[in-house]
Rosetta silent file (secondary structure, phi, psi, omega in degrees, C-alpha in Angstrom):
SEQUENCE: XXXXXXXXXXXXXXXXXXXXXXXXXXXXXXXXXXXXXXXXXXXXXXXXXXXXXXXXXXXXXXXXXXXXXXX
SCORE:     score description
SCORE:     0.000 S_00000001
   1 L     0.000  125.404 -178.588   44.149  -57.879   15.851 S_00000001
   2 L   -76.829  171.622 -174.524   47.553  -57.095   17.320 S_00000001
   3 H   -58.463  -41.812 -178.697   50.659  -56.524   15.193 S_00000001
   4 H   -67.342  -43.645  178.408   52.072  -60.045   15.520 S_00000001
   5 H   -65.330  -41.335  179.341   48.760  -61.700   14.628 S_00000001
   6 H   -62.960  -41.753  179.424   48.221  -59.297   11.729 S_00000001
   7 H   -64.223  -42.122  178.852   51.703  -60.016   10.418 S_00000001
   8 H   -66.399  -42.117  179.122   51.152  -63.776   10.627 S_00000001
   9 H   -64.073  -41.266  177.677   47.748  -63.499    8.942 S_00000001
  10 H   -59.280  -43.915  179.920   49.262  -61.342    6.180 S_00000001
  11 H   -63.057  -44.367  179.486   51.935  -63.999    5.607 S_00000001
  12 H   -62.163  -44.819  178.864   49.326  -66.787    5.471 S_00000001
  13 H   -63.044  -43.618 -179.740   47.181  -64.865    3.010 S_00000001
  14 H   -60.432  -42.368  178.753   50.184  -64.027    0.827 S_00000001
  15 H   -66.159  -41.130  179.563   51.183  -67.688    0.677 S_00000001
  16 H   -63.157  -49.845 -178.685   47.608  -68.741   -0.087 S_00000001
  17 H   -65.029  -34.758  178.673   47.155  -66.177   -2.858 S_00000001
  18 H   -63.417  -28.271  179.779   50.579  -67.013   -4.326 S_00000001
  19 L   -84.683   -3.823 -178.569   49.387  -70.595   -4.772 S_00000001
  20 L   -89.113  154.373  174.980   46.269  -69.571   -6.701 S_00000001
  21 L   -75.934  164.885  176.558   45.991  -69.357  -10.477 S_00000001
  22 H   -57.822  -41.880 -178.852   45.491  -66.011  -12.197 S_00000001
  23 H   -63.827  -39.752  177.819   41.896  -66.989  -12.926 S_00000001
  24 H   -64.710  -40.586  178.041   41.249  -67.822   -9.272 S_00000001
  25 H   -64.205  -41.543 -179.876   42.677  -64.470   -8.195 S_00000001
  26 H   -64.681  -39.430  177.122   40.519  -62.635  -10.715 S_00000001
  27 H   -64.804  -43.464  178.224   37.422  -64.461   -9.477 S_00000001
  28 H   -62.933  -38.329  178.746   38.304  -63.654   -5.873 S_00000001
  29 H   -60.872  -37.091  178.372   38.840  -60.011   -6.831 S_00000001
  30 H   -66.046  -23.893  179.632   35.270  -59.889   -8.187 S_00000001
  31 L  -103.817   20.386 -174.528   34.087  -61.044   -4.749 S_00000001
  32 H   -56.504  -25.071  179.485   36.360  -58.635   -2.891 S_00000001
  33 H   -65.728  -16.242  179.752   33.502  -57.090   -0.958 S_00000001
  34 H   -90.461   -4.609 -176.458   33.287  -60.291    1.069 S_00000001
  35 L   -94.445  158.752  173.306   36.924  -60.049    2.188 S_00000001
  36 E   -72.897  165.576  177.489   38.436  -58.306    5.182 S_00000001
  37 H   -56.877  -44.499 -179.248   40.474  -55.152    4.641 S_00000001
  38 H   -62.652  -44.182 -179.587   43.682  -57.121    5.199 S_00000001
  39 H   -62.687  -40.865  177.635   42.678  -59.828    2.718 S_00000001
  40 H   -64.420  -41.060 -179.883   41.862  -57.201    0.059 S_00000001
  41 H   -61.006  -46.894 -179.201   45.184  -55.469    0.687 S_00000001
  42 H   -68.768  -37.659  177.521   47.170  -58.704    0.282 S_00000001
  43 H   -62.703  -44.876  177.442   45.103  -59.699   -2.748 S_00000001
  44 H   -58.721  -40.816  179.905   45.835  -56.358   -4.422 S_00000001
  45 H   -63.867  -41.389  179.637   49.543  -56.875   -3.756 S_00000001
  46 H   -67.832  -40.269  177.836   49.500  -60.349   -5.345 S_00000001
  47 H   -61.858  -44.584  179.036   47.568  -59.079   -8.357 S_00000001
  48 H   -65.513  -40.749 -179.758   50.087  -56.259   -8.801 S_00000001
  49 H   -58.915  -35.965 -179.645   53.041  -58.631   -8.329 S_00000001
  50 H   -86.040   -7.518 -179.407   51.748  -60.727  -11.228 S_00000001
  51 L    74.322   24.994  178.604   51.013  -57.700  -13.384 S_00000001
  52 L   -80.932  161.461 -178.621   47.303  -58.537  -13.641 S_00000001
  53 L  -106.520    4.413 -178.739   44.728  -55.854  -14.321 S_00000001
  54 L   -61.338  139.485  175.442   41.924  -57.197  -12.094 S_00000001
  55 L  -101.991  135.601  178.379   40.344  -54.687   -9.737 S_00000001
  56 L   -81.494  115.257 -178.400   39.382  -55.838   -6.250 S_00000001
  57 L   -69.001  149.002  176.170   35.688  -55.068   -5.843 S_00000001
  58 L  -135.067   35.149 -172.694   34.400  -53.360   -2.711 S_00000001
  59 L   -73.348  -18.235  177.678   30.716  -53.260   -3.571 S_00000001
  60 L   -97.002  167.042  177.187   29.528  -54.817   -0.307 S_00000001
  61 L   -58.523  138.362 -179.446   29.860  -53.305    3.134 S_00000001
  62 L   -56.974  138.974  179.303   33.427  -53.579    4.321 S_00000001
  63 E   -90.550  117.862 -178.991   34.072  -56.635    6.424 S_00000001
  64 L   -68.890  152.441  175.109   35.694  -55.571    9.708 S_00000001
  65 L   -65.357  139.066  178.644   38.778  -57.322   10.966 S_00000001
  66 L   -64.862  142.510 -179.634   37.855  -59.871   13.623 S_00000001
  67 L   -98.667  138.656  178.956   38.486  -58.733   17.152 S_00000001
  68 L  -102.978    7.271  179.692   40.250  -61.000   19.608 S_00000001
  69 L   -69.955  141.491  176.697   39.282  -58.950   22.644 S_00000001
  70 L   -88.867  139.747 -179.256   37.467  -60.798   25.368 S_00000001
  71 L   -65.159    0.000    0.000   34.235  -59.194   26.609 S_00000001
């Protein structure tokens, strides 16, 4: 993912997470292993911004960022 796409995706995720309730964020944090690295990063930032204590789980294999390269 190039810088412009990553920046746009980060913005979209931040807006999405900002619209979620604390309980929804905490539930998502428990399922953090299913998220991409970028999604976990933005989720952690939103949790910290709200002063929540939820930890973003990483118990599953890390989900790689999708590649937009053409074969």
